[in-house]
NUTORVO-940225 format. One record per atom (N, C-alpha, C): residue in three letters; x, y, z; atom name; residue number from 1. Coordinates in Angstrom, 3 decimals, padded with zeros to 6 digits. Example, Ala and Ser with C-alpha at 12.3 -4.5 7.8 and 13.67 -1.06 7.14 Angstrom:
2
+------+----------+----------+----------+------+-----+
| code |       px |       py |       pz | site | pos |
+------+----------+----------+----------+------+-----+
|  ALA |  013.190 | -005.690 |  007.800 |    N |   1 |
|  ALA |  012.300 | -004.500 |  007.800 |   CA |   1 |
|  ALA |  013.200 | -003.300 |  007.800 |    C |   1 |
|  SER |  012.850 | -002.250 |  007.080 |    N |   2 |
|  SER |  013.670 | -001.060 |  007.140 |   CA |   2 |
|  SER |  012.900 |  000.030 |  007.870 |    C |   2 |
+------+----------+----------+----------+------+-----+
# end
This chain:
97
+------+----------+----------+----------+------+-----+
| code |       px |       py |       pz | site | pos |
+------+----------+----------+----------+------+-----+
|  MET |  003.810 | -032.713 | -006.747 |    N |   1 |
|  MET |  004.886 | -031.773 | -006.924 |   CA |   1 |
|  MET |  006.159 | -032.378 | -006.340 |    C |   1 |
|  SER |  007.229 | -032.274 | -007.104 |    N |   2 |
|  SER |  008.534 | -032.741 | -006.639 |   CA |   2 |
|  SER |  009.333 | -031.562 | -006.124 |    C |   2 |
|  GLN |  010.109 | -031.825 | -005.089 |    N |   3 |
|  GLN |  010.973 | -030.787 | -004.532 |   CA |   3 |
|  GLN |  012.352 | -031.371 | -004.298 |    C |   3 |
|  VAL |  013.354 | -030.515 | -004.439 |    N |   4 |
|  VAL |  014.729 | -030.898 | -004.185 |   CA |   4 |
|  VAL |  015.356 | -029.830 | -003.310 |    C |   4 |
|  MET |  016.052 | -030.262 | -002.274 |    N |   5 |
|  MET |  016.768 | -029.322 | -001.418 |   CA |   5 |
|  MET |  018.257 | -029.504 | -001.691 |    C |   5 |
|  LEU |  018.945 | -028.396 | -001.921 |    N |   6 |
|  LEU |  020.377 | -028.444 | -002.179 |   CA |   6 |
|  LEU |  021.120 | -027.757 | -001.042 |    C |   6 |
|  LYS |  022.240 | -028.335 | -000.634 |    N |   7 |
|  LYS |  023.085 | -027.745 |  000.405 |   CA |   7 |
|  LYS |  024.499 | -027.655 | -000.125 |    C |   7 |
|  SER |  025.198 | -026.636 |  000.298 |    N |   8 |
|  SER |  026.590 | -026.466 | -000.086 |   CA |   8 |
|  SER |  027.408 | -026.116 |  001.151 |    C |   8 |
|  PRO |  028.605 | -026.681 |  001.280 |    N |   9 |
|  PRO |  029.445 | -026.344 |  002.420 |   CA |   9 |
|  PRO |  030.066 | -024.953 |  002.285 |    C |   9 |
|  ARG |  029.955 | -024.344 |  001.144 |    N |  10 |
|  ARG |  030.527 | -023.015 |  000.908 |   CA |  10 |
|  ARG |  029.571 | -021.931 |  001.363 |    C |  10 |
|  GLU |  030.119 | -020.766 |  001.607 |    N |  11 |
|  GLU |  029.328 | -019.627 |  002.065 |   CA |  11 |
|  GLU |  028.512 | -018.999 |  000.921 |    C |  11 |
|  GLU |  029.026 | -019.110 | -000.306 |    N |  12 |
|  GLU |  028.353 | -018.459 | -001.430 |   CA |  12 |
|  GLU |  026.974 | -019.084 | -001.660 |    C |  12 |
|  ALA |  026.054 | -018.250 | -002.093 |    N |  13 |
|  ALA |  024.716 | -018.748 | -002.417 |   CA |  13 |
|  ALA |  024.800 | -019.643 | -003.651 |    C |  13 |
|  ILE |  024.063 | -020.725 | -003.625 |    N |  14 |
|  ILE |  024.081 | -021.628 | -004.774 |   CA |  14 |
|  ILE |  022.924 | -021.363 | -005.737 |    C |  14 |
|  ARG |  021.989 | -020.521 | -005.340 |    N |  15 |
|  ARG |  020.850 | -020.218 | -006.198 |   CA |  15 |
|  ARG |  021.282 | -019.713 | -007.576 |    C |  15 |
|  PRO |  022.196 | -018.720 | -007.645 |    N |  16 |
|  PRO |  022.608 | -018.242 | -008.976 |   CA |  16 |
|  PRO |  023.235 | -019.346 | -009.835 |    C |  16 |
|  LEU |  023.948 | -020.241 | -009.212 |    N |  17 |
|  LEU |  024.556 | -021.352 | -009.943 |   CA |  17 |
|  LEU |  023.486 | -022.285 | -010.503 |    C |  17 |
|  VAL |  022.478 | -022.578 | -009.705 |    N |  18 |
|  VAL |  021.391 | -023.460 | -010.136 |   CA |  18 |
|  VAL |  020.588 | -022.795 | -011.254 |    C |  18 |
|  VAL |  020.259 | -021.533 | -011.088 |    N |  19 |
|  VAL |  019.509 | -020.798 | -012.107 |   CA |  19 |
|  VAL |  020.300 | -020.757 | -013.405 |    C |  19 |
|  SER |  021.589 | -020.495 | -013.304 |    N |  20 |
|  SER |  022.447 | -020.456 | -014.490 |   CA |  20 |
|  SER |  022.495 | -021.814 | -015.189 |    C |  20 |
|  ALA |  022.604 | -022.879 | -014.437 |    N |  21 |
|  ALA |  022.646 | -024.231 | -015.013 |   CA |  21 |
|  ALA |  021.331 | -024.566 | -015.708 |    C |  21 |
|  LEU |  020.209 | -024.190 | -015.110 |    N |  22 |
|  LEU |  018.908 | -024.428 | -015.730 |   CA |  22 |
|  LEU |  018.768 | -023.633 | -017.030 |    C |  22 |
|  GLU |  019.219 | -022.391 | -017.018 |    N |  23 |
|  GLU |  019.151 | -021.565 | -018.229 |   CA |  23 |
|  GLU |  020.040 | -022.136 | -019.328 |    C |  23 |
|  ALA |  021.212 | -022.619 | -018.958 |    N |  24 |
|  ALA |  022.118 | -023.218 | -019.941 |   CA |  24 |
|  ALA |  021.474 | -024.456 | -020.568 |    C |  24 |
|  LYS |  020.826 | -025.256 | -019.760 |    N |  25 |
|  LYS |  020.161 | -026.463 | -020.273 |   CA |  25 |
|  LYS |  019.006 | -026.077 | -021.197 |    C |  25 |
|  LYS |  018.246 | -025.062 | -020.814 |    N |  26 |
|  LYS |  017.152 | -024.595 | -021.666 |   CA |  26 |
|  LYS |  017.703 | -024.150 | -023.024 |    C |  26 |
|  ASN |  018.801 | -023.399 | -023.006 |    N |  27 |
|  ASN |  019.402 | -022.921 | -024.255 |   CA |  27 |
|  ASN |  019.906 | -024.082 | -025.102 |    C |  27 |
|  GLU |  020.466 | -025.087 | -024.462 |    N |  28 |
|  GLU |  020.929 | -026.283 | -025.175 |   CA |  28 |
|  GLU |  019.757 | -026.982 | -025.867 |    C |  28 |
|  ILE |  018.654 | -027.102 | -025.154 |    N |  29 |
|  ILE |  017.469 | -027.751 | -025.715 |   CA |  29 |
|  ILE |  016.879 | -026.898 | -026.842 |    C |  29 |
|  LEU |  016.847 | -025.579 | -026.651 |    N |  30 |
|  LEU |  016.335 | -024.696 | -027.708 |   CA |  30 |
|  LEU |  017.176 | -024.819 | -028.982 |    C |  30 |
|  THR |  018.483 | -024.957 | -028.827 |    N |  31 |
|  THR |  019.351 | -025.165 | -029.985 |   CA |  31 |
|  THR |  019.011 | -026.481 | -030.668 |    C |  31 |
|  GLY |  018.790 | -027.522 | -029.881 |    N |  32 |
|  GLY |  018.398 | -028.817 | -030.426 |   CA |  32 |
|  GLY |  017.069 | -028.745 | -031.152 |    C |  32 |
|  ILE |  016.122 | -028.019 | -030.601 |    N |  33 |
|  ILE |  014.818 | -027.843 | -031.241 |   CA |  33 |
|  ILE |  014.981 | -027.135 | -032.580 |    C |  33 |
|  MET |  015.792 | -026.080 | -032.603 |    N |  34 |
|  MET |  016.004 | -025.331 | -033.832 |   CA |  34 |
|  MET |  016.637 | -026.220 | -034.917 |    C |  34 |
|  LYS |  017.646 | -026.989 | -034.553 |    N |  35 |
|  LYS |  018.315 | -027.866 | -035.516 |   CA |  35 |
|  LYS |  017.363 | -028.958 | -036.017 |    C |  35 |
|  THR |  016.567 | -029.494 | -035.126 |    N |  36 |
|  THR |  015.616 | -030.537 | -035.509 |   CA |  36 |
|  THR |  014.554 | -029.980 | -036.443 |    C |  36 |
|  LYS |  014.069 | -028.783 | -036.159 |    N |  37 |
|  LYS |  013.077 | -028.146 | -037.041 |   CA |  37 |
|  LYS |  013.670 | -027.880 | -038.426 |    C |  37 |
|  GLN |  014.949 | -027.530 | -038.474 |    N |  38 |
|  GLN |  015.600 | -027.318 | -039.770 |   CA |  38 |
|  GLN |  015.636 | -028.623 | -040.566 |    C |  38 |
|  LYS |  015.955 | -029.721 | -039.900 |    N |  39 |
|  LYS |  015.983 | -031.018 | -040.575 |   CA |  39 |
|  LYS |  014.596 | -031.403 | -041.065 |    C |  39 |
|  LEU |  013.573 | -031.159 | -040.241 |    N |  40 |
|  LEU |  012.202 | -031.455 | -040.655 |   CA |  40 |
|  LEU |  011.805 | -030.601 | -041.856 |    C |  40 |
|  SER |  012.240 | -029.357 | -041.850 |    N |  41 |
|  SER |  011.933 | -028.450 | -042.953 |   CA |  41 |
|  SER |  012.525 | -028.955 | -044.262 |    C |  41 |
|  ILE |  013.704 | -029.533 | -044.201 |    N |  42 |
|  ILE |  014.324 | -030.088 | -045.414 |   CA |  42 |
|  ILE |  013.473 | -031.222 | -045.966 |    C |  42 |
|  PHE |  013.005 | -032.106 | -045.095 |    N |  43 |
|  PHE |  012.131 | -033.192 | -045.541 |   CA |  43 |
|  PHE |  010.849 | -032.641 | -046.156 |    C |  43 |
|  GLU |  010.266 | -031.646 | -045.489 |    N |  44 |
|  GLU |  009.009 | -031.078 | -045.970 |   CA |  44 |
|  GLU |  009.169 | -030.448 | -047.357 |    C |  44 |
|  LYS |  010.285 | -029.753 | -047.560 |    N |  45 |
|  LYS |  010.534 | -029.134 | -048.867 |   CA |  45 |
|  LYS |  010.852 | -030.183 | -049.921 |    C |  45 |
|  THR |  011.644 | -031.171 | -049.556 |    N |  46 |
|  THR |  012.033 | -032.216 | -050.501 |   CA |  46 |
|  THR |  010.826 | -032.977 | -051.025 |    C |  46 |
|  PHE |  009.894 | -033.284 | -050.134 |    N |  47 |
|  PHE |  008.750 | -034.120 | -050.515 |   CA |  47 |
|  PHE |  007.438 | -033.343 | -050.628 |    C |  47 |
|  SER |  007.516 | -032.014 | -050.506 |    N |  48 |
|  SER |  006.327 | -031.143 | -050.598 |   CA |  48 |
|  SER |  005.189 | -031.670 | -049.728 |    C |  48 |
|  LEU |  005.535 | -031.922 | -048.475 |    N |  49 |
|  LEU |  004.582 | -032.507 | -047.542 |   CA |  49 |
|  LEU |  004.924 | -032.053 | -046.134 |    C |  49 |
|  SER |  003.925 | -031.619 | -045.378 |    N |  50 |
|  SER |  004.181 | -031.224 | -043.999 |   CA |  50 |
|  SER |  004.469 | -032.465 | -043.158 |    C |  50 |
|  THR |  005.171 | -032.260 | -042.081 |    N |  51 |
|  THR |  005.472 | -033.373 | -041.178 |   CA |  51 |
|  THR |  004.184 | -033.964 | -040.618 |    C |  51 |
|  GLY |  003.229 | -033.103 | -040.305 |    N |  52 |
|  GLY |  001.948 | -033.586 | -039.789 |   CA |  52 |
|  GLY |  001.259 | -034.528 | -040.758 |    C |  52 |
|  ASN |  001.228 | -034.143 | -042.022 |    N |  53 |
|  ASN |  000.608 | -035.005 | -043.028 |   CA |  53 |
|  ASN |  001.411 | -036.280 | -043.248 |    C |  53 |
|  PHE |  002.734 | -036.162 | -043.185 |    N |  54 |
|  PHE |  003.565 | -037.359 | -043.315 |   CA |  54 |
|  PHE |  003.253 | -038.342 | -042.185 |    C |  54 |
|  MET |  003.103 | -037.833 | -040.979 |    N |  55 |
|  MET |  002.824 | -038.700 | -039.832 |   CA |  55 |
|  MET |  001.457 | -039.367 | -039.990 |    C |  55 |
|  ILE |  000.510 | -038.675 | -040.593 |    N |  56 |
|  ILE | -000.827 | -039.246 | -040.796 |   CA |  56 |
|  ILE | -000.815 | -040.284 | -041.913 |    C |  56 |
|  LYS | -000.243 | -039.918 | -043.064 |    N |  57 |
|  LYS | -000.269 | -040.795 | -044.237 |   CA |  57 |
|  LYS |  000.704 | -041.960 | -044.119 |    C |  57 |
|  GLY |  001.847 | -041.695 | -043.531 |    N |  58 |
|  GLY |  002.842 | -042.753 | -043.434 |   CA |  58 |
|  GLY |  003.600 | -042.938 | -044.735 |    C |  58 |
|  HIS |  004.645 | -043.642 | -044.663 |    N |  59 |
|  HIS |  005.546 | -043.820 | -045.799 |   CA |  59 |
|  HIS |  004.996 | -044.793 | -046.835 |    C |  59 |
|  GLN |  004.181 | -045.761 | -046.442 |    N |  60 |
|  GLN |  003.670 | -046.758 | -047.382 |   CA |  60 |
|  GLN |  002.815 | -046.123 | -048.474 |    C |  60 |
|  GLU |  002.076 | -045.075 | -048.145 |    N |  61 |
|  GLU |  001.198 | -044.426 | -049.120 |   CA |  61 |
|  GLU |  001.968 | -043.495 | -050.054 |    C |  61 |
|  MET |  003.243 | -043.284 | -049.778 |    N |  62 |
|  MET |  004.004 | -042.298 | -050.525 |   CA |  62 |
|  MET |  005.231 | -042.956 | -051.133 |    C |  62 |
|  SER |  005.097 | -043.394 | -052.359 |    N |  63 |
|  SER |  006.156 | -044.168 | -053.007 |   CA |  63 |
|  SER |  007.433 | -043.363 | -053.244 |    C |  63 |
|  GLN |  007.340 | -042.033 | -053.301 |    N |  64 |
|  GLN |  008.537 | -041.236 | -053.560 |   CA |  64 |
|  GLN |  009.435 | -041.112 | -052.330 |    C |  64 |
|  ILE |  008.960 | -041.552 | -051.173 |    N |  65 |
|  ILE |  009.757 | -041.473 | -049.947 |   CA |  65 |
|  ILE |  010.362 | -042.844 | -049.661 |    C |  65 |
|  SER |  011.683 | -042.892 | -049.630 |    N |  66 |
|  SER |  012.347 | -044.166 | -049.356 |   CA |  66 |
|  SER |  012.132 | -044.553 | -047.894 |    C |  66 |
|  GLU |  012.311 | -045.811 | -047.614 |    N |  67 |
|  GLU |  012.145 | -046.291 | -046.244 |   CA |  67 |
|  GLU |  013.133 | -045.603 | -045.303 |    C |  67 |
|  MET |  014.367 | -045.406 | -045.791 |    N |  68 |
|  MET |  015.385 | -044.758 | -044.964 |   CA |  68 |
|  MET |  015.006 | -043.309 | -044.650 |    C |  68 |
|  ASP |  014.512 | -042.578 | -045.665 |    N |  69 |
|  ASP |  014.063 | -041.205 | -045.430 |   CA |  69 |
|  ASP |  012.895 | -041.179 | -044.445 |    C |  69 |
|  ALA |  011.979 | -042.115 | -044.608 |    N |  70 |
|  ALA |  010.817 | -042.175 | -043.718 |   CA |  70 |
|  ALA |  011.250 | -042.426 | -042.277 |    C |  70 |
|  ILE |  012.198 | -043.322 | -042.088 |    N |  71 |
|  ILE |  012.686 | -043.620 | -040.738 |   CA |  71 |
|  ILE |  013.347 | -042.388 | -040.130 |    C |  71 |
|  GLU |  014.175 | -041.718 | -040.925 |    N |  72 |
|  GLU |  014.857 | -040.525 | -040.425 |   CA |  72 |
|  GLU |  013.867 | -039.404 | -040.123 |    C |  72 |
|  TRP |  012.891 | -039.217 | -041.006 |    N |  73 |
|  TRP |  011.870 | -038.180 | -040.817 |   CA |  73 |
|  TRP |  011.074 | -038.461 | -039.545 |    C |  73 |
|  PHE |  010.651 | -039.688 | -039.381 |    N |  74 |
|  PHE |  009.914 | -040.065 | -038.177 |   CA |  74 |
|  PHE |  010.772 | -039.842 | -036.930 |    C |  74 |
|  GLY |  012.049 | -040.215 | -037.014 |    N |  75 |
|  GLY |  012.956 | -040.044 | -035.881 |   CA |  75 |
|  GLY |  013.134 | -038.590 | -035.499 |    C |  75 |
|  GLU |  013.268 | -037.734 | -036.486 |    N |  76 |
|  GLU |  013.397 | -036.297 | -036.205 |   CA |  76 |
|  GLU |  012.126 | -035.754 | -035.558 |    C |  76 |
|  HIS |  010.990 | -036.227 | -036.032 |    N |  77 |
|  HIS |  009.710 | -035.811 | -035.444 |   CA |  77 |
|  HIS |  009.636 | -036.230 | -033.971 |    C |  77 |
|  GLU |  010.031 | -037.458 | -033.678 |    N |  78 |
|  GLU |  010.024 | -037.954 | -032.292 |   CA |  78 |
|  GLU |  011.022 | -037.176 | -031.431 |    C |  78 |
|  THR |  012.183 | -036.876 | -032.000 |    N |  79 |
|  THR |  013.191 | -036.097 | -031.280 |   CA |  79 |
|  THR |  012.642 | -034.729 | -030.916 |    C |  79 |
|  LEU |  011.962 | -034.090 | -031.862 |    N |  80 |
|  LEU |  011.378 | -032.776 | -031.602 |   CA |  80 |
|  LEU |  010.367 | -032.844 | -030.460 |    C |  80 |
|  LYS |  009.506 | -033.839 | -030.474 |    N |  81 |
|  LYS |  008.512 | -033.976 | -029.397 |   CA |  81 |
|  LYS |  009.189 | -034.136 | -028.044 |    C |  81 |
|  LYS |  010.238 | -034.959 | -027.985 |    N |  82 |
|  LYS |  010.942 | -035.189 | -026.716 |   CA |  82 |
|  LYS |  011.654 | -033.927 | -026.236 |    C |  82 |
|  LEU |  012.276 | -033.204 | -027.153 |    N |  83 |
|  LEU |  012.943 | -031.961 | -026.779 |   CA |  83 |
|  LEU |  011.941 | -030.926 | -026.281 |    C |  83 |
|  GLN |  010.799 | -030.823 | -026.941 |    N |  84 |
|  GLN |  009.775 | -029.869 | -026.517 |   CA |  84 |
|  GLN |  009.231 | -030.226 | -025.136 |    C |  84 |
|  GLU |  009.098 | -031.510 | -024.860 |    N |  85 |
|  GLU |  008.626 | -031.947 | -023.543 |   CA |  85 |
|  GLU |  009.663 | -031.608 | -022.460 |    C |  85 |
|  LYS |  010.925 | -031.849 | -022.751 |    N |  86 |
|  LYS |  011.982 | -031.511 | -021.784 |   CA |  86 |
|  LYS |  011.998 | -030.012 | -021.513 |    C |  86 |
|  LEU |  011.888 | -029.215 | -022.566 |    N |  87 |
|  LEU |  011.877 | -027.766 | -022.396 |   CA |  87 |
|  LEU |  010.692 | -027.335 | -021.554 |    C |  87 |
|  SER |  009.545 | -027.908 | -021.812 |    N |  88 |
|  SER |  008.345 | -027.575 | -021.048 |   CA |  88 |
|  SER |  008.538 | -027.882 | -019.560 |    C |  88 |
|  ARG |  009.119 | -029.042 | -019.280 |    N |  89 |
|  ARG |  009.365 | -029.414 | -017.882 |   CA |  89 |
|  ARG |  010.346 | -028.466 | -017.226 |    C |  89 |
|  LEU |  011.385 | -028.075 | -017.936 |    N |  90 |
|  LEU |  012.361 | -027.139 | -017.374 |   CA |  90 |
|  LEU |  011.743 | -025.762 | -017.130 |    C |  90 |
|  GLN |  010.884 | -025.323 | -018.037 |    N |  91 |
|  GLN |  010.264 | -024.003 | -017.901 |   CA |  91 |
|  GLN |  009.296 | -023.951 | -016.719 |    C |  91 |
|  GLU |  008.829 | -025.085 | -016.270 |    N |  92 |
|  GLU |  007.904 | -025.135 | -015.134 |   CA |  92 |
|  GLU |  008.620 | -025.106 | -013.793 |    C |  92 |
|  ILE |  009.938 | -025.274 | -013.795 |    N |  93 |
|  ILE |  010.690 | -025.324 | -012.546 |   CA |  93 |
|  ILE |  010.786 | -023.940 | -011.925 |    C |  93 |
|  GLU |  010.506 | -023.885 | -010.646 |    N |  94 |
|  GLU |  010.627 | -022.657 | -009.877 |   CA |  94 |
|  GLU |  011.735 | -022.868 | -008.848 |    C |  94 |
|  VAL |  012.741 | -022.005 | -008.896 |    N |  95 |
|  VAL |  013.817 | -022.103 | -007.925 |   CA |  95 |
|  VAL |  013.433 | -021.230 | -006.729 |    C |  95 |
|  CYS |  013.239 | -021.897 | -005.605 |    N |  96 |
|  CYS |  012.798 | -021.204 | -004.381 |   CA |  96 |
|  CYS |  013.997 | -020.972 | -003.466 |    C |  96 |
|  THR |  013.867 | -019.989 | -002.609 |    N |  97 |
|  THR |  014.947 | -019.721 | -001.636 |   CA |  97 |
|  THR |  014.500 | -020.068 | -000.245 |    C |  97 |
+------+----------+----------+----------+------+-----+
# end
């Protein structure tokens, strides 16, 4: 378990500021997840293939998918995984007093 102690020279409590910053970051990541899922959905509709199946089959087996589309689709999939991992880590944080 990692812990961080924060100190401020001001009298005001910093807990609300930290909680607010964490919530803002979570919302930013959720927006990124939503946008990434929309991009993945476009690929899925365009090629009538789920992202999961695309990741399994790969672009070589699917001649209708250009190399550039395959690279972008794979990149969006990786971006989604990274964003979901960041969100998960943020959701596990407990701000203690």
